[in-house]
N, CA, C and O atoms as CSV, one atom per row, in Angstrom:
chain,resi,resn,atom,element,x,y,z
A,1,UNK,N,N,-37.421,-2.930,22.676
A,1,UNK,CA,C,-36.094,-2.154,22.216
A,1,UNK,C,C,-34.892,-2.880,22.060
A,1,UNK,O,O,-34.874,-3.543,23.097
A,2,UNK,N,N,-33.906,-3.169,21.443
A,2,UNK,CA,C,-32.823,-3.932,20.985
A,2,UNK,C,C,-32.009,-2.953,21.251
A,2,UNK,O,O,-32.692,-1.929,21.207
A,3,UNK,N,N,-30.845,-2.675,21.523
A,3,UNK,CA,C,-29.539,-1.763,21.836
A,3,UNK,C,C,-28.365,-2.285,21.056
A,3,UNK,O,O,-27.736,-1.623,20.231
A,4,UNK,N,N,-28.077,-3.789,21.461
A,4,UNK,CA,C,-26.906,-4.469,20.959
A,4,UNK,C,C,-27.470,-6.203,20.661
A,4,UNK,O,O,-28.606,-6.624,20.876
A,5,UNK,N,N,-26.816,-6.639,20.358
A,5,UNK,CA,C,-27.136,-8.131,20.106
A,5,UNK,C,C,-26.839,-8.891,21.223
A,5,UNK,O,O,-26.864,-10.083,20.917
A,6,UNK,N,N,-26.512,-8.671,22.634
A,6,UNK,CA,C,-26.212,-8.962,24.187
A,6,UNK,C,C,-27.779,-8.925,24.612
A,6,UNK,O,O,-27.989,-9.714,25.533
A,7,UNK,N,N,-29.211,-8.049,24.085
A,7,UNK,CA,C,-29.883,-7.854,24.331
A,7,UNK,C,C,-30.509,-9.391,23.866
A,7,UNK,O,O,-31.086,-10.155,24.640
A,8,UNK,N,N,-30.253,-9.643,22.436
A,8,UNK,CA,C,-31.034,-10.550,21.791
A,8,UNK,C,C,-30.621,-12.138,22.440
A,8,UNK,O,O,-31.378,-13.088,22.640
A,9,UNK,N,N,-29.302,-12.040,22.654
A,9,UNK,CA,C,-28.748,-13.454,23.283
A,9,UNK,C,C,-29.458,-13.226,25.116
A,9,UNK,O,O,-29.788,-14.278,25.663
A,10,UNK,N,N,-29.612,-12.150,25.783
A,10,UNK,CA,C,-30.391,-12.204,26.818
A,10,UNK,C,C,-31.624,-13.083,26.522
A,10,UNK,O,O,-31.656,-14.276,26.824
A,11,UNK,N,N,-32.484,-12.530,26.009
A,11,UNK,CA,C,-34.017,-13.218,25.562
A,11,UNK,C,C,-34.034,-14.360,25.080
A,11,UNK,O,O,-34.931,-15.134,25.414
A,12,UNK,N,N,-32.935,-14.782,24.079
A,12,UNK,CA,C,-33.181,-16.121,24.066
A,12,UNK,C,C,-32.430,-16.705,25.005
A,12,UNK,O,O,-32.572,-17.925,24.930
A,13,UNK,N,N,-31.455,-16.282,26.132
A,13,UNK,CA,C,-31.389,-17.249,27.171
A,13,UNK,C,C,-30.593,-18.300,26.354
A,13,UNK,O,O,-30.028,-18.232,25.263
A,14,UNK,N,N,-30.797,-19.643,27.578
A,14,UNK,CA,C,-29.501,-20.879,27.010
A,14,UNK,C,C,-30.014,-21.529,25.675
A,14,UNK,O,O,-29.819,-22.745,25.673
A,15,UNK,N,N,-30.690,-20.989,24.398
A,15,UNK,CA,C,-30.986,-21.686,23.589
A,15,UNK,C,C,-29.680,-21.780,22.513
A,15,UNK,O,O,-28.753,-20.971,22.507
A,16,UNK,N,N,-29.834,-23.184,21.413
A,16,UNK,CA,C,-28.731,-23.191,20.974
A,16,UNK,C,C,-28.473,-22.307,20.240
A,16,UNK,O,O,-27.328,-22.477,19.820
A,17,UNK,N,N,-29.126,-21.025,19.658
A,17,UNK,CA,C,-28.755,-20.310,18.814
A,17,UNK,C,C,-27.783,-19.407,19.601
A,17,UNK,O,O,-26.747,-19.097,19.014
A,18,UNK,N,N,-27.965,-18.975,20.767
A,18,UNK,CA,C,-26.946,-18.497,21.498
A,18,UNK,C,C,-26.120,-18.885,21.637
A,18,UNK,O,O,-25.095,-18.418,21.141
A,19,UNK,N,N,-26.148,-20.126,22.513
A,19,UNK,CA,C,-24.619,-20.599,22.338
A,19,UNK,C,C,-23.566,-20.941,21.274
A,19,UNK,O,O,-22.379,-21.132,21.539
A,20,UNK,N,N,-24.255,-21.016,19.711
A,20,UNK,CA,C,-23.758,-20.778,18.576
A,20,UNK,C,C,-23.092,-19.397,18.476
A,20,UNK,O,O,-21.887,-19.537,18.264
A,21,UNK,N,N,-23.379,-18.413,18.538
A,21,UNK,CA,C,-23.500,-17.015,18.561
A,21,UNK,C,C,-22.031,-17.112,19.230
A,21,UNK,O,O,-20.944,-17.024,18.660
A,22,UNK,N,N,-22.331,-17.336,20.732
A,22,UNK,CA,C,-21.051,-17.691,21.362
A,22,UNK,C,C,-19.711,-17.732,21.221
A,22,UNK,O,O,-18.886,-16.827,21.351
A,23,UNK,N,N,-19.545,-19.095,20.886
A,23,UNK,CA,C,-18.744,-19.677,19.987
A,23,UNK,C,C,-18.306,-19.151,18.691
A,23,UNK,O,O,-17.102,-19.260,18.460
A,24,UNK,N,N,-18.963,-18.662,17.899
A,24,UNK,CA,C,-18.276,-18.166,16.790
A,24,UNK,C,C,-17.480,-16.772,16.711
A,24,UNK,O,O,-16.728,-16.307,15.855
A,25,UNK,N,N,-17.973,-16.261,18.021
A,25,UNK,CA,C,-17.447,-14.851,18.542
A,25,UNK,C,C,-15.894,-15.447,19.238
A,25,UNK,O,O,-14.746,-15.163,18.895
A,26,UNK,N,N,-16.303,-16.219,20.156
A,26,UNK,CA,C,-14.701,-16.944,20.672
A,26,UNK,C,C,-13.721,-17.819,20.499
A,26,UNK,O,O,-12.718,-17.895,21.209
A,27,UNK,N,N,-14.045,-18.680,19.313
A,27,UNK,CA,C,-13.998,-19.369,18.738
A,27,UNK,C,C,-12.424,-18.966,17.708
A,27,UNK,O,O,-12.612,-18.386,16.639
A,28,UNK,N,N,-10.814,-19.352,18.169
A,28,UNK,CA,C,-9.575,-18.794,17.343
A,28,UNK,C,C,-10.231,-20.003,15.605
A,28,UNK,O,O,-10.797,-21.096,15.633
A,29,UNK,N,N,-9.839,-19.210,14.458
A,29,UNK,CA,C,-9.968,-20.216,13.574
A,29,UNK,C,C,-8.529,-19.996,12.737
A,29,UNK,O,O,-7.621,-19.245,13.094
A,30,UNK,N,N,-8.551,-20.964,11.355
A,30,UNK,CA,C,-7.795,-21.014,10.919
A,30,UNK,C,C,-7.068,-19.844,10.002
A,30,UNK,O,O,-6.054,-19.995,9.320
A,31,UNK,N,N,-7.856,-18.627,10.163
A,31,UNK,CA,C,-7.573,-17.085,9.269
A,31,UNK,C,C,-6.920,-16.234,10.508
A,31,UNK,O,O,-6.370,-15.166,10.241
A,32,UNK,N,N,-6.974,-16.679,11.798
A,32,UNK,CA,C,-5.980,-15.816,12.368
A,32,UNK,C,C,-4.932,-15.338,11.948
A,32,UNK,O,O,-4.815,-14.122,12.101
A,33,UNK,N,N,-4.177,-15.833,11.501
A,33,UNK,CA,C,-2.748,-16.115,11.359
A,33,UNK,C,C,-2.792,-14.374,10.042
A,33,UNK,O,O,-2.104,-13.366,10.205
A,34,UNK,N,N,-3.472,-14.534,9.276
A,34,UNK,CA,C,-4.097,-13.496,8.279
A,34,UNK,C,C,-4.195,-11.852,9.025
A,34,UNK,O,O,-3.650,-10.770,8.809
A,35,UNK,N,N,-5.379,-12.465,10.164
A,35,UNK,CA,C,-5.404,-11.259,10.867
A,35,UNK,C,C,-3.849,-10.675,11.360
A,35,UNK,O,O,-3.462,-9.512,11.246
A,36,UNK,N,N,-3.273,-11.546,11.797
A,36,UNK,CA,C,-1.661,-11.062,12.292
A,36,UNK,C,C,-1.152,-10.155,11.606
A,36,UNK,O,O,-0.557,-9.207,12.118
A,37,UNK,N,N,-1.343,-10.344,10.055
A,37,UNK,CA,C,-0.535,-9.612,9.053
A,37,UNK,C,C,-1.263,-8.481,8.796
A,37,UNK,O,O,-0.660,-7.602,8.179
A,38,UNK,N,N,-2.597,-8.231,9.160
A,38,UNK,CA,C,-3.193,-7.039,9.058
A,38,UNK,C,C,-3.007,-6.016,10.256
A,38,UNK,O,O,-2.866,-6.371,11.426
A,39,UNK,N,N,-3.024,-4.622,9.790
A,39,UNK,CA,C,-3.326,-3.828,10.450
A,39,UNK,C,C,-4.555,-3.736,10.883
A,39,UNK,O,O,-5.433,-4.594,10.984
A,40,UNK,N,N,-4.537,-2.198,11.222
A,40,UNK,CA,C,-5.953,-1.484,11.271
A,40,UNK,C,C,-6.132,-0.983,10.374
A,40,UNK,O,O,-7.261,-0.753,9.942
A,41,UNK,N,N,-5.081,-0.665,9.824
A,41,UNK,CA,C,-4.824,0.524,8.686
A,41,UNK,C,C,-5.685,-0.214,7.191
A,41,UNK,O,O,-5.380,-1.407,7.205
A,42,UNK,N,N,-6.411,0.012,6.232
A,42,UNK,CA,C,-6.679,-0.139,4.950
A,42,UNK,C,C,-5.439,-0.905,4.497
A,42,UNK,O,O,-4.334,-0.373,4.605
A,43,UNK,N,N,-5.594,-2.287,3.930
A,43,UNK,CA,C,-4.276,-2.628,2.999
A,43,UNK,C,C,-5.065,-3.431,1.483
A,43,UNK,O,O,-6.222,-3.833,1.360
A,44,UNK,N,N,-4.132,-3.446,0.663
A,44,UNK,CA,C,-4.665,-4.018,-0.712
A,44,UNK,C,C,-4.430,-5.228,-0.218
A,44,UNK,O,O,-4.118,-5.390,0.961
A,45,UNK,N,N,-4.579,-6.377,-1.227
A,45,UNK,CA,C,-4.776,-7.616,-1.383
A,45,UNK,C,C,-3.410,-8.093,-2.047
A,45,UNK,O,O,-3.162,-9.294,-1.936
A,46,UNK,N,N,-2.402,-7.208,-2.794
A,46,UNK,CA,C,-1.403,-7.537,-2.882
A,46,UNK,C,C,-0.035,-7.106,-1.892
A,46,UNK,O,O,1.079,-7.624,-1.977
A,47,UNK,N,N,-0.318,-6.357,-1.236
A,47,UNK,CA,C,0.505,-6.151,0.308
A,47,UNK,C,C,0.408,-7.168,1.024
A,47,UNK,O,O,1.471,-7.677,1.378
A,48,UNK,N,N,-1.079,-7.902,1.545
A,48,UNK,CA,C,-1.341,-8.798,1.686
A,48,UNK,C,C,-0.578,-10.541,1.615
A,48,UNK,O,O,-0.013,-11.310,2.392
A,49,UNK,N,N,-0.932,-10.513,0.407
A,49,UNK,CA,C,-0.029,-11.764,-0.214
A,49,UNK,C,C,2.085,-11.736,0.268
A,49,UNK,O,O,2.951,-12.579,0.501
A,50,UNK,N,N,1.991,-10.212,0.184
A,50,UNK,CA,C,3.262,-10.039,0.496
A,50,UNK,C,C,3.876,-10.125,1.694
A,50,UNK,O,O,5.079,-10.331,1.854
A,51,UNK,N,N,3.072,-9.971,2.533
A,51,UNK,CA,C,3.165,-10.501,4.067
A,51,UNK,C,C,2.899,-11.078,4.530
A,51,UNK,O,O,3.111,-11.085,5.743
A,52,UNK,N,N,2.208,-12.033,3.880
A,52,UNK,CA,C,1.749,-13.383,4.562
A,52,UNK,C,C,2.249,-14.478,3.866
A,52,UNK,O,O,2.361,-15.645,4.242
A,53,UNK,N,N,2.517,-13.992,2.872
A,53,UNK,CA,C,3.716,-15.470,2.352
A,53,UNK,C,C,2.766,-16.623,1.474
A,53,UNK,O,O,3.266,-17.449,0.710
A,54,UNK,N,N,1.566,-16.518,1.700
A,54,UNK,CA,C,0.102,-17.399,1.047
A,54,UNK,C,C,0.326,-16.981,-0.391
A,54,UNK,O,O,1.002,-16.019,-0.758
A,55,UNK,N,N,-0.516,-18.071,-1.363
A,55,UNK,CA,C,-1.372,-17.813,-2.156
A,55,UNK,C,C,-2.437,-16.973,-2.271
A,55,UNK,O,O,-3.260,-16.801,-1.371
A,56,UNK,N,N,-2.468,-16.266,-3.686
A,56,UNK,CA,C,-3.738,-15.629,-3.607
A,56,UNK,C,C,-4.930,-16.152,-3.740
A,56,UNK,O,O,-5.942,-15.457,-3.640
A,57,UNK,N,N,-4.962,-17.475,-3.988
A,57,UNK,CA,C,-6.102,-18.055,-3.687
A,57,UNK,C,C,-6.817,-18.236,-2.046
A,57,UNK,O,O,-7.894,-17.881,-1.565
A,58,UNK,N,N,-5.655,-18.949,-1.516
A,58,UNK,CA,C,-5.923,-19.097,-0.168
A,58,UNK,C,C,-5.969,-17.557,0.381
A,58,UNK,O,O,-6.932,-17.588,1.147
A,59,UNK,N,N,-5.507,-16.380,0.401
A,59,UNK,CA,C,-5.544,-15.239,0.956
A,59,UNK,C,C,-7.151,-14.802,0.446
A,59,UNK,O,O,-7.664,-13.991,1.216
A,60,UNK,N,N,-7.853,-15.130,-0.497
A,60,UNK,CA,C,-9.122,-14.584,-0.856
A,60,UNK,C,C,-10.105,-15.369,-0.111
A,60,UNK,O,O,-11.085,-14.790,0.359
A,61,UNK,N,N,-9.938,-16.694,0.054
A,61,UNK,CA,C,-10.416,-17.109,0.486
A,61,UNK,C,C,-10.837,-16.737,2.164
A,61,UNK,O,O,-11.861,-16.308,2.696
A,62,UNK,N,N,-9.449,-17.153,2.678
A,62,UNK,CA,C,-9.874,-16.818,3.880
A,62,UNK,C,C,-10.230,-14.987,4.024
A,62,UNK,O,O,-10.707,-14.552,5.072
A,63,UNK,N,N,-10.026,-14.377,3.241
A,63,UNK,CA,C,-10.606,-12.647,3.474
A,63,UNK,C,C,-12.267,-13.240,3.325
A,63,UNK,O,O,-13.030,-12.571,4.022
A,64,UNK,N,N,-12.847,-14.189,2.668
A,64,UNK,CA,C,-14.301,-13.844,2.853
A,64,UNK,C,C,-14.820,-14.222,3.776
A,64,UNK,O,O,-15.861,-13.760,4.245
A,65,UNK,N,N,-13.906,-15.523,4.380
A,65,UNK,CA,C,-13.959,-16.210,5.771
A,65,UNK,C,C,-14.410,-14.868,6.501
A,65,UNK,O,O,-15.570,-14.497,6.677
A,66,UNK,N,N,-13.275,-14.241,6.876
A,66,UNK,CA,C,-13.077,-13.042,7.666
A,66,UNK,C,C,-13.975,-11.965,7.802
A,66,UNK,O,O,-14.160,-11.344,8.849
A,67,UNK,N,N,-14.781,-11.661,6.231
A,67,UNK,CA,C,-15.730,-10.814,6.252
A,67,UNK,C,C,-17.322,-11.358,6.712
A,67,UNK,O,O,-18.273,-10.699,7.133
A,68,UNK,N,N,-17.190,-12.854,6.445
A,68,UNK,CA,C,-18.253,-13.150,6.536
A,68,UNK,C,C,-18.433,-13.545,8.393
A,68,UNK,O,O,-19.538,-13.324,8.888
A,69,UNK,N,N,-17.544,-13.991,9.107
A,69,UNK,CA,C,-17.308,-13.816,10.578
A,69,UNK,C,C,-17.195,-11.832,11.153
A,69,UNK,O,O,-17.513,-11.336,12.234
A,70,UNK,N,N,-16.859,-11.439,10.415
A,70,UNK,CA,C,-17.070,-9.720,10.976
A,70,UNK,C,C,-16.272,-9.641,11.120
A,70,UNK,O,O,-16.236,-8.728,11.946
A,71,UNK,N,N,-15.001,-10.037,10.879
A,71,UNK,CA,C,-13.708,-9.406,10.939
A,71,UNK,C,C,-12.787,-8.335,10.475
A,71,UNK,O,O,-12.008,-7.631,11.117
A,72,UNK,N,N,-13.038,-8.376,9.319
A,72,UNK,CA,C,-12.687,-8.002,8.257
A,72,UNK,C,C,-13.959,-7.303,7.255
A,72,UNK,O,O,-14.976,-7.887,6.882
A,73,UNK,N,N,-13.512,-5.716,6.920
A,73,UNK,CA,C,-14.516,-4.872,6.146
A,73,UNK,C,C,-13.359,-4.796,4.835
A,73,UNK,O,O,-12.200,-4.383,4.803
A,74,UNK,N,N,-14.407,-5.498,3.610
A,74,UNK,CA,C,-13.737,-5.095,2.260
A,74,UNK,C,C,-14.096,-3.373,1.616
A,74,UNK,O,O,-15.109,-2.999,1.025
A,75,UNK,N,N,-13.146,-2.755,1.906
A,75,UNK,CA,C,-13.591,-1.580,1.116
A,75,UNK,C,C,-12.860,-1.178,-0.655
A,75,UNK,O,O,-11.959,-1.810,-1.207
A,76,UNK,N,N,-13.485,-0.152,-1.123
A,76,UNK,CA,C,-13.419,0.245,-2.105
A,76,UNK,C,C,-12.121,-0.303,-2.531
A,76,UNK,O,O,-11.407,-0.760,-1.638
A,77,UNK,N,N,-11.707,-0.336,-3.705
A,77,UNK,CA,C,-10.536,-0.112,-4.632
A,77,UNK,C,C,-9.486,-1.347,-4.387
A,77,UNK,O,O,-8.264,-1.445,-4.489
A,78,UNK,N,N,-10.675,-2.356,-3.966
A,78,UNK,CA,C,-9.797,-3.544,-3.535
A,78,UNK,C,C,-9.097,-3.758,-2.354
A,78,UNK,O,O,-8.284,-4.680,-2.293
A,79,UNK,N,N,-9.391,-2.732,-1.032
A,79,UNK,CA,C,-8.733,-2.970,-0.021
A,79,UNK,C,C,-9.483,-3.355,1.100
A,79,UNK,O,O,-10.697,-3.149,1.124
A,80,UNK,N,N,-8.681,-4.085,2.366
A,80,UNK,CA,C,-9.618,-4.842,2.997
A,80,UNK,C,C,-8.675,-4.005,4.363
A,80,UNK,O,O,-7.453,-3.862,4.379
A,81,UNK,N,N,-9.697,-3.518,5.480
A,81,UNK,CA,C,-9.210,-3.527,6.579
A,81,UNK,C,C,-9.937,-4.475,8.139
A,81,UNK,O,O,-11.076,-4.869,8.393
A,82,UNK,N,N,-8.725,-4.539,8.842
A,82,UNK,CA,C,-9.443,-5.589,9.837
A,82,UNK,C,C,-10.656,-4.847,10.821
A,82,UNK,O,O,-10.488,-3.644,10.624
A,83,UNK,N,N,-11.356,-4.953,11.414
A,83,UNK,CA,C,-12.144,-4.969,12.274
A,83,UNK,C,C,-12.243,-4.861,14.130
A,83,UNK,O,O,-12.735,-4.116,14.978
A,84,UNK,N,N,-11.572,-5.906,14.070
A,84,UNK,CA,C,-11.478,-6.422,15.628
A,84,UNK,C,C,-10.261,-6.854,15.848
A,84,UNK,O,O,-9.952,-7.292,16.956
C-alpha cells in the first residue's frame, strides 16, 4: 500500500529515478521569481504581467513549467494559484 511519494522513493532506494525526483523537488529554477510575484491567492495572467514586468510570452511559458513541476495550479477563469 502506498500512502505518499516517499513510500515509492523508499522502495526504489538509490535508483537514478529517486535521485532525479529529489533533484527536481529541491533545485531552484529560473521560474522562481514568478512564484515570488504570486501569493497563495488566485491571480490572473494580467495581474502577473503587471507584478512581474515580464512579457506575456515569458510568463505563459513560465506558468506552464511551474504547472508541470506541480508548483502552480491552473484554475477556471484564466487564473493561477501557487501551490508550494
